[in-house]
Backbone as CSV, one residue per row, in Angstrom:
resi,resn,N_x,N_y,N_z,CA_x,CA_y,CA_z,C_x,C_y,C_z
1,MET,9.596,54.559,31.397,8.179,54.512,31.738,7.817,55.737,32.573
2,ASN,6.746,56.387,32.206,6.302,57.588,32.899,5.543,57.197,34.168
3,GLU,6.010,57.644,35.314,5.338,57.334,36.570,5.235,58.581,37.439
4,LEU,4.340,58.533,38.405,4.146,59.666,39.305,5.220,59.629,40.397
5,ILE,5.829,60.795,40.620,6.865,60.898,41.651,6.572,62.089,42.553
6,VAL,7.188,62.088,43.739,7.028,63.184,44.694,8.344,63.960,44.728
7,VAL,8.246,65.282,44.516,9.438,66.137,44.512,9.188,67.359,45.383
8,PRO,10.269,67.948,45.964,10.084,69.185,46.732,9.663,70.332,45.813
9,ASP,8.845,71.217,46.327,8.399,72.384,45.569,9.563,73.344,45.403
10,LYS,9.645,74.043,44.271,10.766,74.961,44.019,10.713,76.193,44.916
11,LYS,9.519,76.750,45.124,9.396,77.970,45.927,9.411,77.682,47.415
12,MET,8.822,76.570,47.812,8.755,76.196,49.232,9.277,74.768,49.390
13,PRO,10.581,74.606,49.576,11.183,73.278,49.584,10.749,72.379,50.750
14,ASN,10.092,72.931,51.762,9.621,72.085,52.857,8.266,71.442,52.528
15,LEU,7.666,71.780,51.364,6.424,71.165,50.884,6.721,70.365,49.615
16,TYR,5.800,69.455,49.277,6.049,68.539,48.163,4.944,68.620,47.119
17,ARG,5.324,68.272,45.883,4.414,68.231,44.742,4.494,66.866,44.081
18,VAL,3.419,66.518,43.365,3.401,65.284,42.581,3.605,65.663,41.120
19,LYS,4.517,64.935,40.457,4.812,65.192,39.043,4.953,63.871,38.313
20,TRP,4.872,63.934,36.987,5.212,62.775,36.160,6.727,62.763,35.983
21,SER,7.336,61.599,35.984,8.796,61.506,35.854,9.277,62.037,34.504
22,ASP,8.499,61.851,33.428,8.884,62.346,32.102,8.240,63.683,31.762
23,GLY,7.551,64.295,32.723,6.881,65.571,32.489,5.471,65.375,31.964
24,GLY,4.718,66.440,31.927,3.339,66.388,31.446,2.374,66.849,32.525
25,ASP,1.116,66.977,32.140,0.085,67.443,33.070,-0.362,66.308,33.976
26,ILE,-0.594,66.647,35.242,-1.132,65.661,36.177,-2.621,65.935,36.383
27,ALA,-3.318,64.959,36.939,-4.756,65.098,37.177,-5.018,66.152,38.242
28,ASN,-6.185,66.799,38.164,-6.565,67.804,39.163,-6.555,67.223,40.570
29,TYR,-6.871,65.935,40.681,-6.921,65.247,41.973,-5.564,65.291,42.681
30,LEU,-4.457,65.331,41.913,-3.116,65.282,42.490,-2.437,66.645,42.588
31,GLU,-3.053,67.676,42.063,-2.437,69.003,42.111,-2.393,69.530,43.533
32,GLY,-1.509,70.443,43.755,-1.420,71.077,45.070,-0.137,70.714,45.791
33,LEU,-0.021,71.234,47.012,1.168,71.003,47.835,0.834,70.043,48.968
34,TYR,1.818,69.223,49.330,1.652,68.241,50.401,2.682,68.522,51.484
35,SER,2.292,68.339,52.722,3.187,68.643,53.827,4.230,67.552,54.056
36,THR,3.927,66.317,53.668,4.900,65.224,53.826,4.921,64.378,52.556
37,ARG,6.032,63.667,52.387,6.138,62.746,51.251,5.112,61.621,51.375
38,ILE,4.874,61.189,52.622,3.944,60.087,52.849,2.529,60.476,52.405
39,SER,2.099,61.689,52.733,0.745,62.098,52.319,0.651,62.183,50.799
40,ALA,1.710,62.628,50.135,1.714,62.682,48.668,1.689,61.273,48.083
41,LYS,2.463,60.353,48.662,2.486,58.957,48.188,1.113,58.299,48.375
42,LYS,0.457,58.581,49.513,-0.887,58.027,49.755,-1.860,58.519,48.689
43,LYS,-1.791,59.795,48.378,-2.682,60.369,47.368,-2.442,59.699,46.005
44,ILE,-1.163,59.427,45.687,-0.832,58.734,44.441,-1.405,57.322,44.458
45,MET,-1.284,56.632,45.596,-1.813,55.268,45.700,-3.325,55.248,45.499
46,PHE,-4.034,56.208,46.112,-5.484,56.284,45.929,-5.835,56.566,44.470
47,TYR,-5.063,57.440,43.850,-5.311,57.794,42.452,-5.113,56.581,41.542
48,GLU,-4.048,55.825,41.772,-3.766,54.663,40.929,-4.731,53.514,41.184
49,ALA,-5.349,53.457,42.382,-6.270,52.369,42.725,-7.717,52.686,42.359
50,ARG,-7.979,53.877,41.830,-9.354,54.261,41.502,-9.898,53.344,40.419
51,PRO,-11.217,53.145,40.376,-11.788,52.307,39.314,-11.651,52.993,37.960
52,LYS,-11.203,52.244,36.995,-11.033,52.781,35.644,-12.370,52.721,34.915
53,PRO,-12.733,53.749,34.165,-13.995,53.710,33.423,-13.946,52.652,32.328
54,GLN,-15.030,51.896,32.223,-15.138,50.859,31.207,-15.668,51.471,29.916
55,PRO,-15.206,50.982,28.786,-15.751,51.504,27.528,-17.236,51.168,27.431
56,ILE,-18.007,52.095,26.911,-19.450,51.907,26.793,-19.733,51.053,25.563
57,GLU,-20.485,49.992,25.775,-20.849,49.109,24.685,-22.344,49.240,24.456
58,TYR,-22.714,49.811,23.338,-24.124,50.004,23.030,-24.671,48.713,22.439
59,LYS,-25.552,48.054,23.180,-26.065,46.766,22.740,-27.273,46.913,21.827
60,GLY,-27.951,48.052,21.859,-29.162,48.233,21.084,-28.924,48.901,19.752
61,GLN,-27.751,48.741,19.187,-27.479,49.402,17.926,-28.271,48.756,16.798
62,LYS,-28.744,49.576,15.916,-29.585,49.143,14.805,-28.717,48.469,13.745
63,LYS,-29.115,47.236,13.379,-28.344,46.508,12.388,-29.170,46.182,11.151
64,ILE,-30.349,46.812,11.005,-31.177,46.603,9.828,-31.444,47.946,9.173
65,THR,-31.873,47.890,7.927,-32.146,49.137,7.207,-33.508,49.687,7.619
66,ASP,-33.765,50.923,7.248,-35.051,51.559,7.563,-36.208,50.825,6.891
67,GLU,-35.985,50.345,5.648,-37.037,49.633,4.928,-37.388,48.327,5.634
68,GLU,-36.363,47.585,6.071,-36.607,46.331,6.786,-37.336,46.589,8.099
69,GLU,-36.951,47.664,8.766,-37.613,48.013,10.022,-39.081,48.357,9.790
70,ALA,-39.366,49.114,8.732,-40.755,49.481,8.410,-41.587,48.239,8.112
71,GLU,-41.020,47.265,7.392,-41.738,46.020,7.091,-42.038,45.247,8.374
72,LEU,-41.055,45.175,9.261,-41.256,44.453,10.526,-42.318,45.130,11.386
73,VAL,-42.302,46.459,11.439,-43.294,47.198,12.227,-44.691,46.946,11.673
74,ALA,-44.835,46.965,10.339,-46.138,46.708,9.717,-46.620,45.294,10.042
75,ALA,-45.729,44.311,9.985,-46.103,42.928,10.287,-46.541,42.792,11.749
76,VAL,-45.835,43.449,12.645,-46.191,43.395,14.071,-47.534,44.073,14.306
77,GLU,-47.788,45.198,13.639,-49.073,45.896,13.791,-50.237,45.007,13.347
78,ILE,-50.062,44.292,12.230,-51.109,43.383,11.746,-51.347,42.261,12.752
79,GLN,-50.268,41.680,13.265,-50.380,40.597,14.241,-51.081,41.074,15.510
80,VAL,-50.735,42.242,15.988,-51.353,42.788,17.204,-52.833,43.062,16.970
81,ALA,-53.188,43.586,15.797,-54.596,43.850,15.482,-55.399,42.555,15.490
82,LYS,-54.835,41.476,14.912,-55.524,40.182,14.913,-55.718,39.665,16.338
83,GLU,-54.661,39.741,17.158,-54.748,39.266,18.543,-55.772,40.073,19.335
84,ASN,-55.812,41.377,19.130,-56.793,42.222,19.825,-58.217,41.867,19.405
85,ALA,-58.425,41.614,18.104,-59.753,41.246,17.616,-60.200,39.929,18.238
86,LEU,-59.288,38.954,18.332,-59.623,37.667,18.950,-59.992,37.852,20.423
87,LEU,-59.241,38.648,21.128,-59.521,38.886,22.550,-60.850,39.610,22.732
88,GLU,-61.139,40.573,21.856,-62.401,41.297,21.958,-63.579,40.360,21.688
89,ASN,-63.443,39.468,20.709,-64.506,38.500,20.424,-64.687,37.549,21.599
90,LYS,-63.595,37.136,22.174,-63.646,36.210,23.308,-64.340,36.847,24.511
91,ASN,-64.094,38.117,24.739,-64.665,38.821,25.892,-66.039,39.415,25.596
92,GLY,-66.572,39.255,24.366,-67.881,39.765,24.021,-67.917,41.263,23.814
93,LYS,-66.820,41.846,23.458,-66.779,43.299,23.268,-66.509,43.655,21.812
94,ALA,-66.802,42.743,20.916,-66.546,43.004,19.507,-67.518,44.051,18.989
95,LYS,-67.181,44.656,17.887,-68.051,45.668,17.299,-69.372,45.017,16.915
96,GLY,-70.461,45.679,17.199,-71.774,45.156,16.873,-72.379,44.340,18.001
97,LYS,-71.587,43.887,18.902,-72.098,43.135,20.055,-72.055,44.053,21.268
98,THR,-73.110,44.721,21.501,-73.176,45.594,22.671,-74.217,45.050,23.619
99,SER,-73.929,45.066,24.859,-74.910,44.583,25.843,-75.846,45.730,26.184
100,LYS,-77.143,45.418,26.180,-78.126,46.437,26.499,-78.674,46.176,27.905
101,ASN,-78.770,47.211,28.661,-79.334,47.085,29.997,-80.846,47.096,29.891
102,LYS,-81.472,46.081,30.471,-82.942,46.041,30.480,-83.387,46.487,31.852
103,ASP,-84.187,47.521,31.894,-84.702,48.046,33.162,-86.108,47.639,33.381
């Protein structure tokens, strides 16, 4: 199993580096030199405890064809036009019914 380990640096053995046990690139967050093993271990612990990104689930994905969508839009437009006409008649603002100011 590949895990993060702390090893002495080759050029400066009094400083430490973080590496994968089986080799490979490490995250930018863990790169660099550490003055003590404890500080390197703490950095590894923080890195491993970070919140993992959740996969994005797109809930609004289209599951109907363009033709079906066009039919639904047309039906909704007709329904909205009828509702607007009813509201305009109810409020006395229908076409042909204009209030005239008498002075």
